[in-house]
C-alpha positions in Angstrom: 146.2 113.0 32.8 146.3 115.5 30.1 145.8 113.8 26.7 148.8 116.2 25.7 151.1 114.3 28.6 149.6 110.8 27.1 150.6 111.1 23.6 153.7 113.1 24.5 154.9 110.4 26.9 156.9 113.0 29.1 159.6 112.1 31.2 161.3 114.3 33.7 164.7 113.2 35.1 164.7 114.8 38.8 168.2 115.3 40.1 169.0 115.8 43.8 172.5 115.8 45.1 173.3 116.1 48.7 175.4 115.1 51.5 174.7 115.0 55.3 171.3 116.6 54.6 169.0 114.5 57.1 167.1 117.2 58.3 165.6 118.3 55.3 166.0 115.7 52.3 162.8 113.9 53.1 160.9 116.8 52.6 162.6 117.2 49.4 161.6 113.6 48.7 157.9 113.8 50.1 157.2 116.7 47.9 158.1 114.2 44.5 156.7 111.5 45.9 153.3 113.5 46.5 153.4 114.9 42.7 150.0 114.2 40.6 152.5 114.1 37.9 155.3 112.0 38.2 159.2 112.1 37.3 160.4 109.4 35.0 163.1 109.0 37.3 164.9 110.1 40.3 168.5 110.4 40.4 170.1 111.2 44.0 173.7 111.6 44.3 175.3 111.8 47.6 178.4 113.0 48.7 179.2 109.8 51.2 177.1 111.3 54.1 177.4 109.8 57.8 175.0 111.9 59.9 172.1 109.4 58.6 170.9 110.5 55.3 172.1 107.0 53.1 169.4 105.3 55.5 166.7 107.7 54.2 167.3 107.6 50.7 167.5 104.0 50.6 163.5 103.8 52.7 162.7 106.4 49.2 164.0 104.5 47.1 161.2 101.5 47.9 159.0 104.3 47.9 159.6 105.2 44.6 160.1 102.3 43.2 156.9 101.0 44.1 155.2 104.0 42.2 156.7 102.9 39.1 159.7 105.7 39.1 163.1 104.6 38.0 165.5 105.8 41.3 169.0 105.4 41.2 171.7 107.1 43.9 175.2 107.7 43.9 177.0 107.8 47.4 180.4 108.5 47.1 182.9 111.6 47.6 183.2 114.5 45.3 184.9 117.7 44.7 181.7 120.0 45.7 178.0 120.6 44.4 179.0 121.2 41.1 180.8 118.1 40.8 177.9 116.0 41.9 175.8 117.8 39.6 177.9 117.1 37.2 178.1 113.3 38.1 174.6 112.6 37.7 174.5 113.7 34.3 175.7 110.0 32.5 172.8 108.4 34.4 170.0 110.2 32.8 167.7 108.5 30.2 164.5 111.4 30.8 163.7 113.8 27.9 163.9 117.0 30.8 166.3 117.0 33.4 165.3 119.4 36.7 167.7 119.9 39.5 165.9 120.1 43.0 168.2 120.9 45.8 168.2 118.7 49.0 167.1 121.8 51.2 164.1 122.8 49.0 161.1 121.2 47.7 158.8 121.8 45.3 156.0 124.3 45.7 152.9 122.3 45.7 151.8 118.3 44.4 150.7 119.9 41.2 154.3 121.1 40.3 155.4 118.9 37.9 152.0 118.9 36.0 151.4 122.1 35.6 155.2 122.3 33.8 155.1 119.0 31.7 152.1 121.4 30.1 154.3 123.6 28.6 157.2 121.2 28.3 155.6 119.2 25.6 154.9 121.2 23.5 157.9 123.6 23.7 160.1 124.1 21.1 162.3 125.6 23.2 165.6 124.0 24.8 165.3 125.5 28.4 162.2 126.5 30.6 162.2 128.7 33.3 159.4 129.1 35.8 158.9 130.9 39.1 160.9 130.3 42.5 159.6 131.6 46.0 163.1 132.3 48.6 162.1 131.2 52.0 164.7 132.7 54.7 165.9 131.7 58.1 162.6 133.5 59.8 160.2 131.4 57.8 159.4 134.9 55.4 159.1 133.3 51.7 159.5 135.8 48.6 158.5 135.3 45.2 161.4 135.3 42.6 160.4 135.8 38.5 162.8 135.6 35.9 163.4 139.1 34.9 160.8 140.6 32.1 163.6 142.4 29.9 165.8 140.4 27.4 168.0 137.5 28.9 171.1 139.0 26.9 170.1 142.3 28.7 169.4 140.6 32.3 172.6 139.0 32.2 174.6 141.5 32.9 172.7 142.1 36.0 171.7 139.1 37.5 171.3 135.0 36.8 169.0 134.5 34.1 167.5 131.8 35.1 166.5 130.4 38.3 168.5 127.2 38.5 165.7 125.7 40.9 163.3 126.4 38.8 164.7 125.8 36.0 164.0 122.4 33.2 166.3 121.7 30.3 166.6 119.4 27.9 168.1 115.9 28.3 169.9 116.4 25.3 171.4 119.7 25.6 172.2 119.5 29.7 173.8 116.0 29.5 176.7 117.6 26.7 177.4 120.6 28.9 178.7 120.8 32.5 178.7 123.2 35.1 182.2 124.6 35.4 184.0 123.0 39.3 185.8 125.9 38.9 183.5 128.2 40.3 181.7 127.4 44.0 178.9 129.1 43.7 178.4 131.0 40.0 178.8 128.0 38.2 174.9 127.7 36.6 175.3 131.3 36.0 178.4 130.7 33.7 176.2 127.8 31.8 173.3 130.2 31.4 175.6 132.9 30.3 177.4 131.0 27.8 174.1 129.0 26.5 172.4 132.4 25.5 175.5 133.5 23.9 175.6 129.9 22.0 171.9 130.7 20.9 169.9 128.2 22.8 166.3 128.9 22.6 164.6 129.2 26.3 161.4 130.5 27.7 159.8 132.2 30.8 156.4 130.2 32.0 153.9 131.4 34.9 154.6 128.2 37.1 155.2 128.4 40.6 158.0 125.6 41.2 160.3 125.6 43.9 160.5 126.8 47.5 164.4 127.3 48.1 165.9 127.8 51.0 168.8 130.6 51.3 170.1 129.2 54.8 173.3 130.5 54.5 174.4 131.3 51.6 174.5 135.1 52.3 177.8 134.1 53.6 178.8 133.2 50.5 177.8 136.9 48.6 181.5 138.1 48.5 183.0 135.0 46.9 179.8 135.1 44.4 180.1 138.5 43.4 183.5 138.0 42.6 183.1 134.9 40.5 180.2 136.2 38.6 182.7 139.3 37.8 184.8 136.6 36.7 182.3 134.5 34.6 182.2 137.4 32.2 185.9 137.4 31.8 186.0 134.0 31.2 183.4 133.9 28.1 185.1 136.8 26.4 182.1 139.2 27.4 184.4 142.5 29.6 181.7 145.1 29.5 179.9 142.7 31.4 182.0 142.6 33.9 181.6 146.1 34.4 178.0 146.4 34.1 177.6 143.8 36.9 180.8 145.4 39.3 178.2 148.6 38.9 175.2 147.0 39.6 176.4 145.1 42.6 177.8 149.1 44.0 174.2 150.5 42.9 172.5 147.6 45.1 174.5 147.6 48.3 173.8 151.5 47.9 170.0 150.8 48.1 170.4 148.3 50.5 171.9 150.8 53.0 169.5 152.9 52.2 166.4 151.3 53.0 168.2 148.9 56.3 170.4 151.9 57.3 168.8 155.4 56.3 170.8 157.0 58.7 173.9 155.6 57.9 173.4 156.2 54.6 172.5 159.5 55.5 176.1 160.1 56.8 178.1 158.6 54.7 176.3 160.8 51.6 177.3 164.3 53.7 180.8 162.9 54.4 181.6 161.7 50.6 179.2 164.3 49.1 
């Protein structure tokens, strides 16, 4: 183990929120349990699952505790994803917080070790790495934060990928996700923190494989929430820019996937 990590005694808290995740959560747990550098603690917030998820949680509680990882779980009804994510924060006792979704998993067994090398020496409050997106047809695509300045990038898209982002616990425990949002509360939180001057950095570490599943069904609601959040943070120009960006992206997508239809529409409206 790195001398830096030994001297710093770096403590990472991993949080997983779930509900009826019996088909995927064991893969998530295994990806954490197999890390060369184990987290200091693991917090699981279960939304009163009734499909056998709780049995898997109890099984892995013993496995994590056998490796001296503090393991806490709560199983009770919640008001949605972001309510569950908020619910975990009072239990956090580590130095850094990372949310790992119940159908996602770490890129490899060196993920936490590689990220910890940066966390141990950074002066920043947020450290973001790379995320891989896995779709239902098993294709995987690298997704890294934009290279343009975050204050500009955030007007177009979420400045950090939640599944690949580590946040100092002292910061995370004093903030909350806005539960009025069903899809974009993390986007809103990052925008608020950037506007407040929070320090952040990107590191070239592969963190998670994110399973999009049926998330695209929420695309319209997500876009509407993205526009709304800029108005709520008193940045109306962001709402205008984001709306234009969405329209431009849709036109680009249409041109790439359905060139004949795009050409027809262009002729009709030109």
